[in-house]
Structure formats: C-alpha cells, structure tokens
N, C-alpha and C positions, 0 to 999 in steps of 0.2 A: 423920492425915487419910486414909491409905490404908485403914486398918481401917474407917473410916466408909464409904468408897466401896464396899468389899467387902460390908459389911452392907447397904448400900443396894441393891446389885445382887442379893444374896440375897433381900432383901425383895421386890423387883420380880418376881423369878422365882417366889417362893412365891405372890404375889398373882395372877400369870398362871395358875398351876396351880389355885388356889382358884377363880378366876373361871371357868375352863374347866368345872370341876365344877358351879358354881352355874348356869351357862348350859345345861349338857347334861342334868343330872338332871331338871329339870322337863319337858324334851322326852321323856325316857323315860317319865315319869309320864303324859304326854298319851297316848302309845301304849298304855301298860299299862292305863290306865283304860278303854280301849275293848275290852279282851280279857276273856273270861269267866274267872272264878276257877277254880282247880283245873285249868287247862289247862297243857300243856307250855310254851306261849308265856308264860303268866303266871309260871310258875316261872323261866323264863329271864330275864324282866324283873326278878324279885326278886333273882336272883343278880347281874345287872348293876348294879342300884341299890345293893345292899349293898356290893359291891366298890368301886364308884366312891366311895360315901360314906365307907367305912371306910379304904380304902387310898390314896385321892388327896385327897379333900376334907378329912377330919379332920386328917391330917398337915400339909396346906397351910395350913389355918386356924391351927393351933398355931404353925407356923413364921412365918406372916404376923404374928400377934400378938406373938410373941417378938422377932423382928427389929424390928418396928415400935416396940415399947416401948423397946428399946435405943436406937433412933434418936431417939425422943422425948426420952429423957434426955440424949442427946448435944446436941440443938439447943435444948432447953428447952421448957417448956410455957406460953409466954407470948404465943402468937399466936392470934388469933381464928380464922383459917383452919384452924389445926391442931385447935382444939377442935371446930369444925364437922366437920372430916374425921373425927375420932374418933367423933363422934356418928353420922355416916353409916356408919362401919365397924361400930359397935354394931348399927345397923339391919341391915346386911348379915349380921352374925353371927346376928341373930334369924331372918333368912330361912334361914340354914344350919340352925339348930336346928329350924325348922319343917319343912324338907325331911327332916331326920332322923326327925321324927315321921311324916311321910308314908311314908318307907321302912318304918318299923315297921308302919304300918297296912296297907300292901300285903302285907307278909310275913304278917300275921295274916288276910289276905283280908278286911279290913274298911275299905277305902277309902271315904271319904265324899264325895269331890270329883269333879267332872266333868272331862272333857278341856278344856272351855272355861276352867274355873277354873285349871287348870295352865298353859294358854296365857297367861293374864293374869299368873299368879304368875311365869312365866318372864321377864316384863318388869321386875320389881322390881329384881333385881340389875343389870340393864342400866342402868336409870335411876340407881341409886345409884353405879354405876361411873363413869358420865359426870360426875356431880356431883363425885365424889371426885377424878377426874383434873383437872377444871377448878380445883378448890381447890388441888391440889398444884402445878399448873403456874403458875397466875396468882397465887396466894397473896394474895388480896384482904385488906383490913383489916390489913395488916402494916405 
C-alpha cells in the first residue's frame, strides 16, 4: 500500500509539472506570434519554447503516463470513470503533441497561427484538466 501511495504522489507531481508547461507554452506562443521573425526577441522565444517543451513538458508527460499506467494496473481497468479519464488524458497528450508541432514551426519561422488562436488553444488543457480532476475526485459511474 505504501508503494501505491508513493507512486500516486509521484504521479500527481508529474501531472502538475506537465500542466504547468501545457498552460505556459501557449502563452509564450501568443507573445511570440506578435513578434517579427528573425528578431532577437523571436530567437529568445524559440529558446524558451524549446527548453520548456524538451526539458520540462516531455519528461513530465513520460513520467505522468508511466506512473499512471502502473497505477491503472494496480487498481484495475474496470471503472467507466477511469476509461473516461484516460480518454481525456489522450486528448491532453494530443494537445501536447500539437504544441510540439508549433514549437517546430516557430523554430522554422513558419508559424501559421494568430495570437488569438493561441489564446483559445491555451484554454483546451484547462478544460481537460477540470474534467479530469472531477472524474478522479467524484469517480462517477463506479
């Protein structure tokens, strides 16, 4: 039981780190999309985006999924709330992958999206996080 609780704590810590990146990176995109390409500021934003994505978000994503899968096998995969949660986490992972695409586009100086688009994109992880937390805490359908 103690190992389960340690894994659960590590899972929550990695989710917090991942969410911090998912909420912060699109805000950087908002400001970056307003700057001219080939500028010093644009280069600085590229460095910030790459470091946040590669050194915080990617490891947090991997650790979140790793500890999450171990926890799922511990409690079993027979609850509808858990299946819904995993579906939402897959959607969150899709947002993560899309943000990685955006990092690459900014690095190539070929961003296709407006600052307004990134403001809206910034809300997606927030909505998913709220739904996931309610599913975990309330555990409906169990």
